[in-house]
N, CA, C and O atoms as a printed pandas DataFrame, in Angstrom:
     atom_number atom_name residue_name chain_id  residue_number  x_coord  y_coord  z_coord
0              1         N          MET        A               1  221.013  200.802  119.577
1              2        CA          MET        A               1  222.263  201.427  119.915
2              3         C          MET        A               1  222.591  201.091  121.356
3              4         O          MET        A               1  221.754  201.262  122.243
4              5         N          ASP        A               2  223.755  200.631  121.585
5              6        CA          ASP        A               2  224.257  200.428  122.939
6              7         C          ASP        A               2  224.962  201.724  123.332
7              8         O          ASP        A               2  226.052  202.017  122.842
8              9         N          ARG        A               3  224.342  202.489  124.209
9             10        CA          ARG        A               3  224.882  203.801  124.580
10            11         C          ARG        A               3  226.213  203.692  125.314
11            12         O          ARG        A               3  227.098  204.527  125.130
12            13         N          ASP        A               4  226.352  202.671  126.137
13            14        CA          ASP        A               4  227.592  202.521  126.897
14            15         C          ASP        A               4  228.772  202.195  125.988
15            16         O          ASP        A               4  229.870  202.720  126.172
16            17         N          LYS        A               5  228.541  201.335  125.018
17            18        CA          LYS        A               5  229.617  200.925  124.106
18            19         C          LYS        A               5  229.719  201.822  122.879
19            20         O          LYS        A               5  230.730  201.806  122.178
20            21         N          GLY        A               6  228.662  202.613  122.617
21            22        CA          GLY        A               6  228.655  203.458  121.433
22            23         C          GLY        A               6  228.615  202.636  120.156
23            24         O          GLY        A               6  229.255  202.978  119.162
24            25         N          GLU        A               7  227.849  201.539  120.195
25            26        CA          GLU        A               7  227.773  200.636  119.042
26            27         C          GLU        A               7  226.334  200.470  118.564
27            28         O          GLU        A               7  225.386  200.513  119.348
28            29         N          VAL        A               8  226.201  200.280  117.260
29            30        CA          VAL        A               8  224.903  199.949  116.679
30            31         C          VAL        A               8  224.661  198.467  116.922
31            32         O          VAL        A               8  225.502  197.633  116.588
32            33         N          THR        A               9  223.506  198.140  117.506
33            34        CA          THR        A               9  223.193  196.744  117.812
34            35         C          THR        A               9  222.234  196.115  116.808
35            36         O          THR        A               9  222.229  194.896  116.639
36            37         N          THR        A              10  221.427  196.931  116.142
37            38        CA          THR        A              10  220.508  196.421  115.130
38            39         C          THR        A              10  220.068  197.574  114.228
39            40         O          THR        A              10  220.219  198.742  114.587
40            41         N          THR        A              11  219.537  197.250  113.083
41            42        CA          THR        A              11  218.985  198.267  112.185
42            43         C          THR        A              11  217.584  197.838  111.773
43            44         O          THR        A              11  217.275  196.647  111.720
44            45         N          TRP        A              12  216.758  198.804  111.489
45            46        CA          TRP        A              12  215.394  198.547  111.045
46            47         C          TRP        A              12  215.203  199.206  109.683
47            48         O          TRP        A              12  215.247  200.433  109.589
48            49         N          PRO        A              13  214.995  198.436  108.642
49            50        CA          PRO        A              13  214.771  199.044  107.326
50            51         C          PRO        A              13  213.413  199.742  107.276
51            52         O          PRO        A              13  212.420  199.234  107.796
52            53         N          LEU        A              14  213.387  200.908  106.645
53            54        CA          LEU        A              14  212.128  201.616  106.447
54            55         C          LEU        A              14  211.465  201.035  105.211
55            56         O          LEU        A              14  212.045  201.056  104.126
56            57         N          LYS        A              15  210.266  200.521  105.364
57            58        CA          LYS        A              15  209.569  199.883  104.243
58            59         C          LYS        A              15  208.541  200.801  103.608
59            60         O          LYS        A              15  208.306  200.738  102.401
60            61         N          GLU        A              16  207.934  201.645  104.411
61            62        CA          GLU        A              16  206.799  202.443  103.954
62            63         C          GLU        A              16  207.181  203.829  103.455
63            64         O          GLU        A              16  206.443  204.446  102.686
64            65         N          ALA        A              17  208.329  204.313  103.891
65            66        CA          ALA        A              17  208.753  205.662  103.526
66            67         C          ALA        A              17  210.276  205.710  103.513
67            68         O          ALA        A              17  210.942  204.865  104.111
68            69         N          LYS        A              18  210.806  206.694  102.834
69            70        CA          LYS        A              18  212.262  206.867  102.715
70            71         C          LYS        A              18  212.631  208.290  103.121
71            72         O          LYS        A              18  211.784  209.076  103.545
72            73         N          SER        A              19  213.904  208.594  102.981
73            74        CA          SER        A              19  214.417  209.935  103.269
74            75         C          SER        A              19  214.042  210.373  104.680
75            76         O          SER        A              19  213.495  211.456  104.887
76            77         N          ASN        A              20  214.350  209.499  105.652
77            78        CA          ASN        A              20  214.069  209.880  107.035
78            79         C          ASN        A              20  214.990  211.026  107.436
79            80         O          ASN        A              20  216.151  211.079  107.029
80            81         N          PHE        A              21  214.458  211.933  108.233
81            82        CA          PHE        A              21  215.244  213.090  108.636
82            83         C          PHE        A              21  215.174  213.284  110.143
83            84         O          PHE        A              21  216.101  212.865  110.836
84            85         N          PRO        A              22  214.112  213.906  110.699
85            86        CA          PRO        A              22  214.129  214.088  112.149
86            87         C          PRO        A              22  213.754  212.804  112.889
87            88         O          PRO        A              22  212.979  211.980  112.403
88            89         N          LEU        A              23  214.331  212.668  114.076
89            90        CA          LEU        A              23  214.024  211.548  114.964
90            91         C          LEU        A              23  213.733  212.113  116.348
91            92         O          LEU        A              23  214.276  213.147  116.735
92            93         N          TYR        A              24  212.870  211.423  117.085
93            94        CA          TYR        A              24  212.631  211.801  118.475
94            95         C          TYR        A              24  212.452  210.521  119.271
95            96         O          TYR        A              24  211.687  209.641  118.876
96            97         N          LEU        A              25  213.151  210.415  120.386
97            98        CA          LEU        A              25  213.095  209.239  121.238
98            99         C          LEU        A              25  212.234  209.543  122.455
99           100         O          LEU        A              25  212.575  210.407  123.262
100          101         N          ASP        A              26  211.122  208.836  122.586
101          102        CA          ASP        A              26  210.229  208.952  123.738
102          103         C          ASP        A              26  210.542  207.772  124.651
103          104         O          ASP        A              26  209.965  206.694  124.512
104          105         N          GLU        A              27  211.458  207.990  125.578
105          106        CA          GLU        A              27  211.908  206.895  126.438
106          107         C          GLU        A              27  210.826  206.410  127.394
107          108         O          GLU        A              27  210.791  205.223  127.718
108          109         N          ALA        A              28  209.945  207.288  127.851
109          110        CA          ALA        A              28  208.888  206.889  128.788
110          111         C          ALA        A              28  207.971  205.829  128.178
111          112         O          ALA        A              28  207.554  204.895  128.862
112          113         N          ASN        A              29  207.660  205.981  126.883
113          114        CA          ASN        A              29  206.780  205.028  126.199
114          115         C          ASN        A              29  207.541  204.040  125.326
115          116         O          ASN        A              29  206.940  203.186  124.675
116          117         N          GLN        A              30  208.860  204.158  125.314
117          118        CA          GLN        A              30  209.720  203.291  124.499
118          119         C          GLN        A              30  209.328  203.346  123.024
119          120         O          GLN        A              30  209.155  202.324  122.360
120          121         N          ARG        A              31  209.195  204.584  122.539
121          122        CA          ARG        A              31  208.822  204.811  121.154
122          123         C          ARG        A              31  209.863  205.691  120.472
123          124         O          ARG        A              31  210.460  206.574  121.088
124          125         N          LEU        A              32  210.060  205.427  119.196
125          126        CA          LEU        A              32  210.925  206.233  118.343
126          127         C          LEU        A              32  210.050  206.807  117.240
127          128         O          LEU        A              32  209.391  206.063  116.513
128          129         N          PHE        A              33  210.042  208.136  117.114
129          130        CA          PHE        A              33  209.303  208.820  116.057
130          131         C          PHE        A              33  210.285  209.148  114.941
131          132         O          PHE        A              33  211.356  209.700  115.191
132          133         N          VAL        A              34  209.919  208.809  113.712
133          134        CA          VAL        A              34  210.777  209.014  112.551
134          135         C          VAL        A              34  210.018  209.856  111.534
135          136         O          VAL        A              34  208.973  209.438  111.035
136          137         N          GLY        A              35  210.534  211.029  111.228
137          138        CA          GLY        A              35  209.931  211.877  110.205
138          139         C          GLY        A              35  210.540  211.551  108.853
139          140         O          GLY        A              35  211.762  211.564  108.708
140          141         N          CYS        A              36  209.717  211.261  107.872
141          142        CA          CYS        A              36  210.185  210.896  106.529
142          143         C          CYS        A              36  209.683  211.915  105.515
143          144         O          CYS        A              36  208.627  212.524  105.682
144          145         N          ARG        A              37  210.479  212.081  104.454
145          146        CA          ARG        A              37  210.129  213.055  103.422
146          147         C          ARG        A              37  209.575  212.425  102.147
147          148         O          ARG        A              37  209.003  213.136  101.320
148          149         N          ASN        A              38  209.726  211.121  101.962
149          150        CA          ASN        A              38  209.295  210.502  100.706
150          151         C          ASN        A              38  208.680  209.132  100.947
151          152         O          ASN        A              38  209.416  208.154  101.085
152          153         N          PRO        A              39  207.370  209.029  101.002
153          154        CA          PRO        A              39  206.403  210.128  101.091
154          155         C          PRO        A              39  206.451  210.756  102.482
155          156         O          PRO        A              39  207.055  210.212  103.406
156          157         N          ALA        A              40  205.810  211.899  102.606
157          158        CA          ALA        A              40  205.816  212.640  103.866
158          159         C          ALA        A              40  204.968  211.897  104.902
159          160         O          ALA        A              40  203.740  211.860  104.816
160          161         N          ARG        A              41  205.665  211.302  105.893
161          162        CA          ARG        A              41  204.991  210.512  106.924
162          163         C          ARG        A              41  205.791  210.563  108.214
163          164         O          ARG        A              41  206.993  210.828  108.210
164          165         N          VAL        A              42  205.106  210.305  109.311
165          166        CA          VAL        A              42  205.758  210.025  110.586
166          167         C          VAL        A              42  205.523  208.549  110.865
167          168         O          VAL        A              42  204.387  208.073  110.863
168          169         N          LEU        A              43  206.615  207.832  111.107
169          170        CA          LEU        A              43  206.548  206.430  111.483
170          171         C          LEU        A              43  206.840  206.334  112.968
171          172         O          LEU        A              43  207.719  207.027  113.480
172          173         N          VAL        A              44  206.107  205.478  113.656
173          174        CA          VAL        A              44  206.302  205.290  115.092
174          175         C          VAL        A              44  206.721  203.843  115.321
175          176         O          VAL        A              44  206.061  202.906  114.873
176          177         N          TYR        A              45  207.842  203.685  116.035
177          178        CA          TYR        A              45  208.386  202.357  116.323
178          179         C          TYR        A              45  208.383  202.082  117.815
179          180         O          TYR        A              45  208.685  202.963  118.621
180          181         N          ASP        A              46  208.041  200.857  118.177
181          182        CA          ASP        A              46  208.266  200.335  119.522
182          183         C          ASP        A              46  209.714  199.878  119.508
183          184         O          ASP        A              46  210.037  198.863  118.891
184          185         N          TYR        A              47  210.585  200.612  120.179
185          186        CA          TYR        A              47  212.006  200.300  120.041
186          187         C          TYR        A              47  212.445  199.101  120.877
187          188         O          TYR        A              47  213.561  198.613  120.702
188          189         N          THR        A              48  211.598  198.618  121.777
189          190        CA          THR        A              48  211.963  197.397  122.503
190          191         C          THR        A              48  211.724  196.160  121.644
191          192         O          THR        A              48  212.446  195.168  121.743
192          193         N          ALA        A              49  210.702  196.237  120.803
193          194        CA          ALA        A              49  210.366  195.106  119.929
194          195         C          ALA        A              49  210.919  195.284  118.517
195          196         O          ALA        A              49  210.960  194.323  117.748
196          197         N          GLY        A              50  211.351  196.513  118.162
197          198        CA          GLY        A              50  211.862  196.775  116.825
198          199         C          GLY        A              50  210.802  196.693  115.755
199          200         O          GLY        A              50  211.079  196.298  114.622
200          201         N          ARG        A              51  209.564  197.072  116.117
201          202        CA          ARG        A              51  208.480  196.990  115.133
202          203         C          ARG        A              51  207.758  198.323  115.007
203          204         O          ARG        A              51  207.637  199.083  115.968
204          205         N          GLN        A              52  207.282  198.585  113.794
205          206        CA          GLN        A              52  206.510  199.794  113.534
206          207         C          GLN        A              52  205.103  199.607  114.086
207          208         O          GLN        A              52  204.471  198.578  113.847
208          209         N          VAL        A              53  204.607  200.611  114.832
209          210        CA          VAL        A              53  203.275  200.512  115.412
210          211         C          VAL        A              53  202.289  201.506  114.805
211          212         O          VAL        A              53  201.078  201.345  114.955
212          213         N          ALA        A              54  202.801  202.543  114.116
213          214        CA          ALA        A              54  201.900  203.530  113.517
214          215         C          ALA        A              54  202.597  204.247  112.369
215          216         O          ALA        A              54  203.824  204.298  112.295
216          217         N          SER        A              55  201.780  204.801  111.474
217          218        CA          SER        A              55  202.252  205.584  110.341
218          219         C          SER        A              55  201.194  206.633  110.045
219          220         O          SER        A              55  200.015  206.316  109.889
220          221         N          LEU        A              56  201.630  207.899  109.968
221          222        CA          LEU        A              56  200.681  208.985  109.734
222          223         C          LEU        A              56  201.179  209.920  108.656
223          224         O          LEU        A              56  202.379  210.180  108.571
224          225         N          PRO        A              57  200.272  210.438  107.823
225          226        CA          PRO        A              57  200.677  211.415  106.808
226          227         C          PRO        A              57  200.987  212.752  107.461
227          228         O          PRO        A              57  200.343  213.148  108.432
228          229         N          ILE        A              58  201.977  213.438  106.917
229          230        CA          ILE        A              58  202.319  214.787  107.370
230          231         C          ILE        A              58  202.523  215.661  106.142
231          232         O          ILE        A              58  202.505  215.174  105.011
232          233         N          SER        A              59  202.714  216.937  106.371
233          234        CA          SER        A              59  203.004  217.861  105.274
234          235         C          SER        A              59  204.423  217.620  104.768
235          236         O          SER        A              59  205.207  216.923  105.413
236          237         N          ARG        A              60  204.751  218.195  103.620
237          238        CA          ARG        A              60  206.061  217.961  102.987
238          239         C          ARG        A              60  207.200  218.698  103.681
239          240         O          ARG        A              60  207.003  219.722  104.334
240          241         N          ASP        A              61  208.395  218.143  103.518
241          242        CA          ASP        A              61  209.656  218.786  103.898
242          243         C          ASP        A              61  209.825  218.938  105.410
243          244         O          ASP        A              61  210.132  220.023  105.905
244          245         N          THR        A              62  209.620  217.834  106.135
245          246        CA          THR        A              62  209.794  217.884  107.584
246          247         C          THR        A              62  211.259  218.093  107.955
247          248         O          THR        A              62  212.163  217.596  107.283
248          249         N          ASP        A              63  211.474  218.830  109.027
249          250        CA          ASP        A              63  212.833  219.122  109.493
250          251         C          ASP        A              63  213.003  218.789  110.967
251          252         O          ASP        A              63  214.064  218.316  111.375
252          253         N          ASP        A              64  211.976  219.027  111.767
253          254        CA          ASP        A              64  212.048  218.756  113.203
254          255         C          ASP        A              64  210.740  218.170  113.681
255          256         O          ASP        A              64  209.675  218.427  113.118
256          257         N          LEU        A              65  210.843  217.369  114.741
257          258        CA          LEU        A              65  209.642  216.884  115.413
258          259         C          LEU        A              65  209.944  216.711  116.889
259          260         O          LEU        A              65  211.058  216.366  117.283
260          261         N          PHE        A              66  208.918  216.961  117.694
261          262        CA          PHE        A              66  209.050  216.904  119.142
262          263         C          PHE        A              66  207.799  216.282  119.734
263          264         O          PHE        A              66  206.697  216.470  119.218
264          265         N          PHE        A              67  207.974  215.537  120.823
265          266        CA          PHE        A              67  206.838  214.961  121.528
266          267         C          PHE        A              67  206.622  215.738  122.819
267          268         O          PHE        A              67  207.529  215.866  123.641
268          269         N          ASP        A              68  205.417  216.251  122.983
269          270        CA          ASP        A              68  204.999  216.973  124.178
270          271         C          ASP        A              68  204.304  215.956  125.077
271          272         O          ASP        A              68  203.104  215.716  124.938
272          273         N          ALA        A              69  205.059  215.359  126.000
273          274        CA          ALA        A              69  204.537  214.281  126.850
274          275         C          ALA        A              69  203.397  214.760  127.745
275          276         O          ALA        A              69  202.460  214.004  128.002
276          277         N          ALA        A              70  203.462  215.992  128.218
277          278        CA          ALA        A              70  202.422  216.505  129.113
278          279         C          ALA        A              70  201.063  216.572  128.427
279          280         O          ALA        A              70  200.037  216.289  129.047
280          281         N          ASN        A              71  201.055  216.943  127.155
281          282        CA          ASN        A              71  199.794  217.095  126.415
282          283         C          ASN        A              71  199.524  215.976  125.425
283          284         O          ASN        A              71  198.458  215.928  124.811
284          285         N          LYS        A              72  200.483  215.080  125.270
285          286        CA          LYS        A              72  200.380  213.938  124.348
286          287         C          LYS        A              72  200.196  214.380  122.896
287          288         O          LYS        A              72  199.364  213.850  122.160
288          289         N          PHE        A              73  201.016  215.387  122.508
289          290        CA          PHE        A              73  201.035  215.866  121.136
290          291         C          PHE        A              73  202.422  215.686  120.545
291          292         O          PHE        A              73  203.432  215.836  121.232
292          293         N          LEU        A              74  202.452  215.362  119.267
293          294        CA          LEU        A              74  203.683  215.351  118.493
294          295         C          LEU        A              74  203.598  216.564  117.579
295          296         O          LEU        A              74  202.622  216.721  116.845
296          297         N          TYR        A              75  204.618  217.428  117.617
297          298        CA          TYR        A              75  204.666  218.616  116.772
298          299         C          TYR        A              75  205.686  218.364  115.670
299          300         O          TYR        A              75  206.838  218.037  115.956
300          301         N          VAL        A              76  205.271  218.515  114.406
301          302        CA          VAL        A              76  206.139  218.254  113.257
302          303         C          VAL        A              76  206.216  219.525  112.417
303          304         O          VAL        A              76  205.227  219.934  111.809
304          305         N          SER        A              77  207.397  220.152  112.384
305          306        CA          SER        A              77  207.536  221.368  111.575
306          307         C          SER        A              77  207.937  220.978  110.160
307          308         O          SER        A              77  208.872  220.206  109.950
308          309         N          CYS        A              78  207.210  221.529  109.198
309          310        CA          CYS        A              78  207.365  221.146  107.793
310          311         C          CYS        A              78  207.568  222.378  106.915
311          312         O          CYS        A              78  206.856  223.374  107.046
312          313         N          GLY        A              79  208.542  222.296  106.025
313          314        CA          GLY        A              79  208.862  223.395  105.126
314          315         C          GLY        A              79  207.756  223.740  104.152
315          316         O          GLY        A              79  207.798  224.798  103.524
316          317         N          GLN        A              80  206.775  222.878  104.012
317          318        CA          GLN        A              80  205.624  223.171  103.157
318          319         C          GLN        A              80  204.878  224.395  103.686
319          320         O          GLN        A              80  204.144  225.054  102.951
320          321         N          GLY        A              81  205.078  224.689  104.976
321          322        CA          GLY        A              81  204.425  225.850  105.570
322          323         C          GLY        A              81  203.434  225.488  106.651
323          324         O          GLY        A              81  202.421  226.167  106.820
324          325         N          THR        A              82  203.715  224.414  107.392
325          326        CA          THR        A              82  202.824  224.011  108.479
326          327         C          THR        A              82  203.605  223.444  109.658
327          328         O          THR        A              82  204.746  222.999  109.535
328          329         N          ILE        A              83  202.944  223.480  110.788
329          330        CA          ILE        A              83  203.319  222.647  111.920
330          331         C          ILE        A              83  202.176  221.663  112.045
331          332         O          ILE        A              83  201.047  222.048  112.350
332          333         N          ASP        A              84  202.466  220.392  111.810
333          334        CA          ASP        A              84  201.445  219.361  111.932
334          335         C          ASP        A              84  201.406  218.898  113.385
335          336         O          ASP        A              84  202.440  218.645  114.002
336          337         N          VAL        A              85  200.200  218.793  113.913
337          338        CA          VAL        A              85  200.006  218.384  115.301
338          339         C          VAL        A              85  199.321  217.025  115.297
339          340         O          VAL        A              85  198.242  216.856  114.729
340          341         N          ILE        A              86  199.967  216.064  115.939
341          342        CA          ILE        A              86  199.462  214.693  115.995
342          343         C          ILE        A              86  199.162  214.355  117.443
343          344         O          ILE        A              86  200.006  214.547  118.318
344          345         N          GLN        A              87  197.971  213.858  117.696
345          346        CA          GLN        A              87  197.525  213.504  119.052
346          347         C          GLN        A              87  197.837  212.040  119.344
347          348         O          GLN        A              87  197.536  211.161  118.536
348          349         N          GLN        A              88  198.436  211.784  120.494
349          350        CA          GLN        A              88  198.682  210.404  120.929
350          351         C          GLN        A              88  197.507  209.961  121.797
351          352         O          GLN        A              88  197.191  210.602  122.800
352          353         N          THR        A              89  196.862  208.858  121.405
353          354        CA          THR        A              89  195.807  208.254  122.219
354          355         C          THR        A              89  196.445  207.353  123.269
355          356         O          THR        A              89  196.117  207.420  124.453
356          357         N          ASP        A              90  197.360  206.512  122.809
357          358        CA          ASP        A              90  198.211  205.704  123.671
358          359         C          ASP        A              90  199.489  205.448  122.881
359          360         O          ASP        A              90  199.626  205.942  121.762
360          361         N          ALA        A              91  200.413  204.699  123.430
361          362        CA          ALA        A              91  201.729  204.541  122.803
362          363         C          ALA        A              91  201.678  203.982  121.387
363          364         O          ALA        A              91  202.619  204.183  120.620
364          365         N          ASP        A              92  200.603  203.284  121.022
365          366        CA          ASP        A              92  200.492  202.681  119.695
366          367         C          ASP        A              92  199.477  203.351  118.774
367          368         O          ASP        A              92  199.359  202.963  117.611
368          369         N          HIS        A              93  198.743  204.345  119.264
369          370        CA          HIS        A              93  197.665  204.933  118.462
370          371         C          HIS        A              93  197.756  206.462  118.438
371          372         O          HIS        A              93  197.917  207.121  119.466
372          373         N          TYR        A              94  197.643  206.995  117.210
373          374        CA          TYR        A              94  197.825  208.427  116.968
374          375         C          TYR        A              94  196.829  208.889  115.915
375          376         O          TYR        A              94  196.418  208.113  115.054
376          377         N          THR        A              95  196.445  210.161  115.992
377          378        CA          THR        A              95  195.601  210.750  114.959
378          379         C          THR        A              95  196.149  212.140  114.622
379          380         O          THR        A              95  196.685  212.841  115.479
380          381         N          VAL        A              96  195.999  212.512  113.360
381          382        CA          VAL        A              96  196.394  213.852  112.943
382          383         C          VAL        A              96  195.335  214.801  113.477
383          384         O          VAL        A              96  194.164  214.702  113.110
384          385         N          ALA        A              97  195.746  215.726  114.348
385          386        CA          ALA        A              97  194.802  216.644  114.983
386          387         C          ALA        A              97  194.551  217.876  114.134
387          388         O          ALA        A              97  193.404  218.268  113.919
388          389         N          ARG        A              98  195.642  218.495  113.644
389          390        CA          ARG        A              98  195.482  219.694  112.823
390          391         C          ARG        A              98  196.813  220.098  112.222
391          392         O          ARG        A              98  197.867  219.605  112.623
392          393         N          ALA        A              99  196.752  221.006  111.251
393          394        CA          ALA        A              99  197.949  221.600  110.648
394          395         C          ALA        A              99  197.847  223.106  110.862
395          396         O          ALA        A              99  196.881  223.742  110.441
396          397         N          ILE        A             100  198.847  223.659  111.515
397          398        CA          ILE        A             100  198.886  225.097  111.765
398          399         C          ILE        A             100  199.673  225.742  110.625
399          400         O          ILE        A             100  200.831  225.393  110.397
400          401         N          THR        A             101  199.059  226.667  109.920
401          402        CA          THR        A             101  199.718  227.341  108.796
402          403         C          THR        A             101  200.802  228.275  109.318
403          404         O          THR        A             101  200.582  229.059  110.241
404          405         N          THR        A             102  201.990  228.171  108.699
405          406        CA          THR        A             102  203.116  229.014  109.105
406          407         C          THR        A             102  203.594  229.805  107.893
407          408         O          THR        A             102  202.910  230.729  107.454
408          409         N          ALA        A             103  204.762  229.454  107.342
409          410        CA          ALA        A             103  205.309  230.124  106.161
410          411         C          ALA        A             103  206.128  229.110  105.377
411          412         O          ALA        A             103  206.766  228.235  105.962
412          413         N          THR        A             104  206.112  229.226  104.071
413          414        CA          THR        A             104  206.896  228.320  103.237
414          415         C          THR        A             104  208.368  228.398  103.627
415          416         O          THR        A             104  208.936  229.480  103.773
416          417         N          GLY        A             105  208.972  227.220  103.791
417          418        CA          GLY        A             105  210.384  227.138  104.148
418          419         C          GLY        A             105  210.654  227.156  105.641
419          420         O          GLY        A             105  211.781  226.908  106.069
420          421         N          ALA        A             106  209.630  227.448  106.442
421          422        CA          ALA        A             106  209.801  227.481  107.904
422          423         C          ALA        A             106  209.702  226.059  108.426
423          424         O          ALA        A             106  208.608  225.512  108.569
424          425         N          ARG        A             107  210.848  225.469  108.708
425          426        CA          ARG        A             107  210.831  224.068  109.119
426          427         C          ARG        A             107  211.718  223.759  110.311
427          428         O          ARG        A             107  211.586  222.692  110.912
428          429         N          THR        A             108  212.622  224.668  110.669
429          430        CA          THR        A             108  213.496  224.435  111.813
430          431         C          THR        A             108  212.793  224.949  113.067
431          432         O          THR        A             108  212.333  226.090  113.118
432          433         N          SER        A             109  212.719  224.076  114.082
433          434        CA          SER        A             109  211.968  224.451  115.279
434          435         C          SER        A             109  212.637  223.928  116.543
435          436         O          SER        A             109  213.564  223.120  116.495
436          437         N          LEU        A             110  212.139  224.413  117.668
437          438        CA          LEU        A             110  212.614  223.986  118.977
438          439         C          LEU        A             110  211.439  224.005  119.938
439          440         O          LEU        A             110  210.766  225.025  120.087
440          441         N          PHE        A             111  211.195  222.876  120.587
441          442        CA          PHE        A             111  210.143  222.791  121.601
442          443         C          PHE        A             111  210.791  222.852  122.977
443          444         O          PHE        A             111  211.727  222.105  123.264
444          445         N          VAL        A             112  210.289  223.744  123.824
445          446        CA          VAL        A             112  210.789  223.875  125.188
446          447         C          VAL        A             112  209.626  223.529  126.114
447          448         O          VAL        A             112  208.777  224.373  126.401
448          449         N          ALA        A             113  209.596  222.295  126.573
449          450        CA          ALA        A             113  208.481  221.792  127.380
450          451         C          ALA        A             113  208.286  222.598  128.658
451          452         O          ALA        A             113  207.153  222.890  129.042
452          453         N          GLU        A             114  209.379  222.955  129.315
453          454        CA          GLU        A             114  209.292  223.686  130.586
454          455         C          GLU        A             114  208.629  225.054  130.431
455          456         O          GLU        A             114  207.967  225.535  131.351
456          457         N          LEU        A             115  208.805  225.669  129.281
457          458        CA          LEU        A             115  208.202  226.974  129.019
458          459         C          LEU        A             115  206.882  226.868  128.260
459          460         O          LEU        A             115  206.183  227.864  128.073
460          461         N          LYS        A             116  206.550  225.655  127.826
461          462        CA          LYS        A             116  205.326  225.403  127.059
462          463         C          LYS        A             116  205.281  226.241  125.782
463          464         O          LYS        A             116  204.274  226.877  125.469
464          465         N          ILE        A             117  206.415  226.225  125.043
465          466        CA          ILE        A             117  206.474  226.965  123.782
466          467         C          ILE        A             117  207.146  226.131  122.695
467          468         O          ILE        A             117  207.985  225.274  122.971
468          469         N          LEU        A             118  206.759  226.402  121.468
469          470        CA          LEU        A             118  207.403  225.853  120.280
470          471         C          LEU        A             118  207.868  227.054  119.466
471          472         O          LEU        A             118  207.058  227.895  119.074
472          473         N          CYS        A             119  209.163  227.134  119.213
473          474        CA          CYS        A             119  209.735  228.234  118.437
474          475         C          CYS        A             119  210.001  227.744  117.021
475          476         O          CYS        A             119  210.497  226.633  116.833
476          477         N          LEU        A             120  209.677  228.558  116.029
477          478        CA          LEU        A             120  209.842  228.200  114.626
478          479         C          LEU        A             120  210.636  229.283  113.907
479          480         O          LEU        A             120  210.290  230.463  113.972
480          481         N          ALA        A             121  211.700  228.878  113.221
481          482        CA          ALA        A             121  212.514  229.814  112.443
482          483         C          ALA        A             121  211.889  229.982  111.061
483          484         O          ALA        A             121  211.723  229.010  110.324
484          485         N          VAL        A             122  211.550  231.206  110.722
485          486        CA          VAL        A             122  210.973  231.523  109.418
486          487         C          VAL        A             122  212.055  232.235  108.603
487          488         O          VAL        A             122  212.537  233.291  109.014
488          489         N          PRO        A             123  212.444  231.672  107.453
489          490        CA          PRO        A             123  213.489  232.313  106.652
490          491         C          PRO        A             123  212.941  233.484  105.832
491          492         O          PRO        A             123  211.745  233.565  105.554
492          493         N          HIS        A             124  213.844  234.381  105.458
493          494        CA          HIS        A             124  213.481  235.479  104.548
494          495         C          HIS        A             124  213.231  234.888  103.168
495          496         O          HIS        A             124  214.095  234.210  102.613
496          497         N          ARG        A             125  212.070  235.139  102.623
497          498        CA          ARG        A             125  211.711  234.713  101.264
498          499         C          ARG        A             125  210.785  235.759  100.677
499          500         O          ARG        A             125  209.701  236.002  101.207
500          501         N          GLY        A             126  211.201  236.372   99.597
501          502        CA          GLY        A             126  210.365  237.398   98.971
502          503         C          GLY        A             126  210.067  238.510   99.954
503          504         O          GLY        A             126  210.982  239.115  100.514
504          505         N          SER        A             127  208.777  238.785  100.167
505          506        CA          SER        A             127  208.388  239.847  101.102
506          507         C          SER        A             127  208.296  239.355  102.545
507          508         O          SER        A             127  208.064  240.153  103.453
508          509         N          GLN        A             128  208.474  238.062  102.766
509          510        CA          GLN        A             128  208.428  237.505  104.126
510          511         C          GLN        A             128  209.764  237.737  104.822
511          512         O          GLN        A             128  210.782  237.190  104.396
512          513         N          PRO        A             129  209.777  238.541  105.889
513          514        CA          PRO        A             129  211.036  238.772  106.607
514          515         C          PRO        A             129  211.415  237.554  107.452
515          516         O          PRO        A             129  210.556  236.766  107.848
516          517         N          ALA        A             130  212.693  237.420  107.716
517          518        CA          ALA        A             130  213.155  236.379  108.625
518          519         C          ALA        A             130  212.658  236.713  110.022
519          520         O          ALA        A             130  212.703  237.865  110.451
520          521         N          GLU        A             131  212.183  235.688  110.728
521          522        CA          GLU        A             131  211.677  235.908  112.078
522          523         C          GLU        A             131  211.619  234.600  112.845
523          524         O          GLU        A             131  211.714  233.519  112.264
524          525         N          ILE        A             132  211.465  234.709  114.139
525          526        CA          ILE        A             132  211.207  233.556  114.994
526          527         C          ILE        A             132  209.770  233.687  115.471
527          528         O          ILE        A             132  209.399  234.689  116.082
528          529         N          ARG        A             133  208.969  232.677  115.191
529          530        CA          ARG        A             133  207.581  232.678  115.668
530          531         C          ARG        A             133  207.508  231.760  116.885
531          532         O          ARG        A             133  208.082  230.672  116.899
532          533         N          VAL        A             134  206.799  232.219  117.888
533          534        CA          VAL        A             134  206.684  231.457  119.132
534          535         C          VAL        A             134  205.223  231.062  119.329
535          536         O          VAL        A             134  204.330  231.910  119.334
536          537         N          PHE        A             135  205.000  229.764  119.491
537          538        CA          PHE        A             135  203.662  229.217  119.679
538          539         C          PHE        A             135  203.554  228.681  121.107
539          540         O          PHE        A             135  204.447  227.979  121.581
540          541         N          ARG        A             136  202.468  229.013  121.780
541          542        CA          ARG        A             136  202.225  228.480  123.113
542          543         C          ARG        A             136  201.539  227.121  123.004
543          544         O          ARG        A             136  200.663  226.915  122.163
544          545         N          THR        A             137  201.949  226.214  123.861
545          546        CA          THR        A             137  201.264  224.926  123.961
546          547         C          THR        A             137  200.396  225.007  125.217
547          548         O          THR        A             137  200.397  226.026  125.908
548          549         N          LYS        A             138  199.682  223.974  125.504
549          550        CA          LYS        A             138  198.797  223.978  126.685
550          551         C          LYS        A             138  199.581  224.001  127.970
551          552         O          LYS        A             138  198.992  224.008  129.052
């Protein structure tokens, strides 16, 4: 994308997964994180070269993802009922660190780096009341 002209300059077809939904641009490392729903994966692209550098499994029904540059974690909120935490070793290497159990359908989130918190919207379902859950990061 040429930001000044507001034009698409190239496209990259997704080969390994479809139904991409959340995106996150890590300008410091020149990486684009793409959350996909079919199959459930996070794809990592080097956006200067236009090539995929990593692919990791995640839980189903991703809605948001954020990169915590200070701690080198990628947080992926998934409607399956988890926040998947992915550790960055370097710009091209990642490992799934853990899945934090939340609530089914809770997939909309907001990471506020300055406050070191991740907020997750939990919808009302059955006996589960609607709420905002706040998670502290390091």
